[in-house]
Every structure is written in C-alpha cells, then in structure tokens.
C-alpha positions in Angstrom: 78.1 115.5 98.4 80.9 116.7 100.9 81.8 114.3 103.7 81.6 115.8 107.2 82.5 112.6 109.1 85.2 113.8 111.4 84.1 117.4 111.6 80.7 116.3 113.0 82.1 113.9 115.6 83.5 114.9 119.0 87.2 114.5 119.8 88.5 111.2 121.2 87.3 107.7 120.8 84.1 108.3 119.0 85.9 110.3 116.3 88.1 107.4 115.5 85.3 104.9 115.9 83.3 106.8 113.2 86.3 106.6 110.9 86.7 102.9 111.4 83.0 102.2 110.8 82.9 104.4 107.8 86.0 103.0 106.1 86.0 99.4 107.1 82.5 98.4 108.0 80.1 100.6 106.0 82.7 101.2 103.3 81.6 104.7 102.5 82.6 106.1 99.2 85.3 108.3 100.8 86.2 109.1 104.4 87.9 112.2 105.7 90.4 111.6 108.4 92.5 108.8 109.9 93.4 107.5 113.3 96.9 107.5 114.7 99.3 105.1 113.0 96.7 104.1 110.4 98.6 105.6 107.6 101.9 103.9 108.6 100.0 100.6 108.7 98.6 101.2 105.2 102.0 102.2 103.9 103.5 98.9 105.0 100.6 96.8 103.8 100.5 98.3 100.4 104.2 98.3 99.8 104.2 94.6 100.6 101.0 93.9 98.6 102.2 95.7 95.5 105.9 94.6 96.0 106.7 98.3 95.6 109.6 100.6 96.5 108.2 104.1 96.9 109.6 105.3 100.2 111.9 108.2 100.7 112.2 112.0 100.9 114.6 113.4 98.3 115.4 116.9 97.3 115.4 117.7 93.5 117.5 120.2 91.6 115.1 121.2 88.8 114.3 124.9 88.9 111.1 125.7 90.8 110.8 122.1 91.7 109.8 120.6 95.1 111.2 117.6 96.9 110.1 114.0 96.3 107.8 112.8 99.1 105.1 110.2 98.5 101.6 110.7 99.7 100.4 108.1 102.2 98.6 105.2 100.5 95.5 105.7 102.6 95.2 109.3 101.6 95.7 108.4 97.9 92.9 105.8 98.2 90.5 108.3 99.7 91.5 110.9 97.1 90.7 108.5 94.3 87.3 107.8 95.8 86.6 111.5 96.1 87.5 112.0 92.5 84.7 109.7 91.4 86.7 108.0 88.7 85.0 106.8 85.5 86.2 104.3 82.7 87.0 107.3 80.4 89.3 109.1 82.8 93.0 109.8 82.0 94.9 110.2 85.3 98.2 112.1 85.3 100.6 112.4 88.3 102.8 115.5 87.8 106.1 114.7 89.4 105.1 111.1 89.8 108.4 110.1 91.5 108.5 106.4 92.2 104.9 106.0 91.1 103.0 105.4 94.3 99.8 107.2 93.3 100.0 105.7 89.8 100.1 102.2 91.3 96.9 102.9 93.2 95.1 104.6 90.3 96.0 101.6 88.0 93.9 99.4 90.2 90.8 101.4 89.3 88.5 101.1 86.3 89.9 104.0 84.3 91.3 104.4 80.8 94.9 105.5 81.3 97.4 106.5 84.0 100.4 108.6 83.1 103.5 109.5 85.2 105.2 112.8 84.3 108.7 113.0 85.9 111.9 114.9 85.0 114.1 112.6 87.0 115.1 109.5 85.0 116.2 107.7 88.2 112.7 108.0 89.7 111.1 106.9 86.5 113.2 103.8 86.4 112.1 102.8 89.9 108.4 103.6 88.9 108.7 101.3 85.9 110.2 98.6 88.0 107.4 98.9 90.5 104.8 98.5 87.7 106.7 95.5 86.3 106.0 93.7 89.5 102.4 94.8 89.6 101.1 92.2 87.2 98.0 92.5 85.0 96.2 95.8 85.2 93.3 97.3 83.3 94.4 100.9 82.4 97.0 101.7 79.9 100.2 102.9 81.7 102.6 105.5 80.3 105.7 107.3 81.6 106.9 110.6 80.3 110.4 111.9 81.1 109.8 115.6 80.7 108.9 118.8 82.6 105.3 119.3 83.5 105.1 122.5 81.3 106.2 120.4 78.3 103.5 117.7 78.6 100.5 117.5 76.3 97.3 117.8 78.4 94.8 117.5 75.6 93.1 114.3 76.8 93.8 114.5 80.5 90.8 114.5 82.8 92.5 114.3 86.2 95.7 115.8 87.6 97.2 114.6 90.8 100.1 116.5 92.4 101.9 116.6 95.7 103.4 120.1 95.8 105.7 119.2 92.9 106.8 122.7 91.9 106.3 126.4 92.6 103.7 129.0 91.5 105.5 130.0 88.3 105.4 126.4 87.0 101.8 125.9 88.1 100.8 129.1 86.2 102.5 127.8 83.0 100.9 124.3 83.4 97.4 125.9 83.9 97.9 128.0 80.8 98.5 124.8 78.8 95.5 123.0 80.4 93.2 125.9 79.7 94.1 125.9 76.0 93.1 122.2 75.7 89.8 122.8 77.6 88.8 125.5 75.1 89.3 123.1 72.2 88.2 119.9 74.0 85.8 120.7 76.9 85.6 117.8 79.3 85.1 116.8 83.0 88.4 117.9 84.4 89.6 117.7 88.1 92.7 118.4 90.1 93.7 116.8 93.4 96.4 119.0 95.0 98.2 117.5 98.0 100.0 119.9 100.2 98.6 122.8 98.2 101.2 125.5 98.9 100.1 127.5 95.9 96.3 127.2 96.1 96.2 130.9 95.5 97.4 130.4 91.9 94.6 128.0 91.2 92.1 130.3 92.8 93.0 133.1 90.4 91.8 131.1 87.5 88.2 131.9 86.6 87.7 128.6 84.9 88.6 126.6 88.0 86.5 126.2 91.2 87.4 124.5 94.4 84.8 121.9 95.4 86.4 120.3 98.5 89.3 120.7 100.9 90.6 118.3 103.5 92.6 119.7 106.4 96.0 118.3 107.4 94.9 118.0 111.1 92.4 115.4 110.1 95.2 113.0 109.2 97.5 112.2 112.2 101.1 111.5 111.2 100.7 113.4 107.9 102.5 116.7 108.2 102.8 119.0 105.1 106.0 121.0 104.7 106.1 124.0 105.0 103.3 123.8 107.5 99.8 125.0 106.5 96.4 123.8 107.6 95.2 122.7 104.2 96.1 119.1 103.4 94.4 118.4 100.1 92.3 120.7 97.8 90.1 119.5 95.0 89.4 121.6 91.9 87.3 121.2 88.8 86.6 122.9 85.4 83.7 125.2 86.0 81.7 124.2 83.0 80.8 121.0 84.9 
C-alpha cells in the first residue's frame, strides 16, 4: 500500500485537515506530509519528553562525509511506520550523530537498534541521551567506526540522512550485498535527503518501493535542494 493522502487532496485547508484527521484522529499507519510548524512542534515535544539533546547542524571532517543534521521527529515517526517494523528487525542508523532516530526506533517493538558513528563526541551525546531514556525493549549498541567498516550480517533496516557521498555508499552496498547472499532476509533502507539515489538505483538487487517529496513537509528543506525528501528501498527477493 502506498499512501496518497496529500497528493489526492486540494491545496489549502482541506489538505491540512486531511493530515490532521489521518495522523491524530484516524491514526493511520503512516501519513505523508505535514502542516506548517507541525515539525517544529514535534521537535520541541519529543526533546522534552525524551529529555534529549539532538539539535544542531555540524560539519564533519571525515572524507566523503556529510554534515550532522537531525531528521525532524515527526518524519522519523512516519518513516518507522512506513518501514512496518517487526520484533525481529535490527535497525541501524549510519551516521547516527546524537541518536535522534535511534531514540524513536528504541520505542518500537524491534530486536535491536545500533548507532554507527565515526565522531566520538556525537556518540557520547547519544549515549547520554539513552541514559536518560529509561527502560526500553530493544537491545541498544553504539559502534565508533566508519560505515564501510561495520558488520551488516544481521541488519534488516538501514536509516541514513545523507551521511556520506556516493563512493562510500557504493562500498557500503557491496558489504550489504555480500551478507544478503549468505543470509537472505527482509531488508529495507530509508534514505532521507537522498542525494545519491542514483547509486542505489544501479543495484539490481535493490528496488525503490516508495518516495516522499520534500514539498510535502513544510519547514523541512533538504540541502543541497532536490525534490526528493525520503526514498524507501528493499531487497528484491522480498
């Protein structure tokens, strides 16, 4: 099923009314789009609720790396809904930064969440955020390494917010493909600000099954600008 909520609604009040009804009244599995200032509201509420510190935009110095910029909480929540998580899922955030997506994933009924981050300072903040979170169900791990050095053998979900360039993505996909050959499984990727979607599209074993446009989410501007906000990919054997 692919949601067509905002695409099917006219511009203006009804569009935002449809979003409100879907998200807060009918509680649909996932909802594409947001109304103005909704994301800022969610960011404040979740930072307070989780006692978290995940704000900031920070440049990084690692070769082929992107800057740290957290995904809005509201979008993370809808992405997790779209991924249709199961109790056997192992969720990995590549370039997890201060751990925002991990904090949200750890509230779901999944097996494990793992943050992969090369910056020790970011990892320290992520660990402190989890220390304030309290009791959670999934196992939580943090790995201080480059994405191309991580072991993907049991991973079923990759989340990434434009963490690095096409060269690194190619290397990471090579490693993932090796594990899928020896351990076939239900594998998905949620790619926020997908600047290098073309690299994923070249892989015959991957297929895109959904794409949400940046324009559907006011106050969420990807950099450098492109119309695609979030793309979803999966292992074709599914």
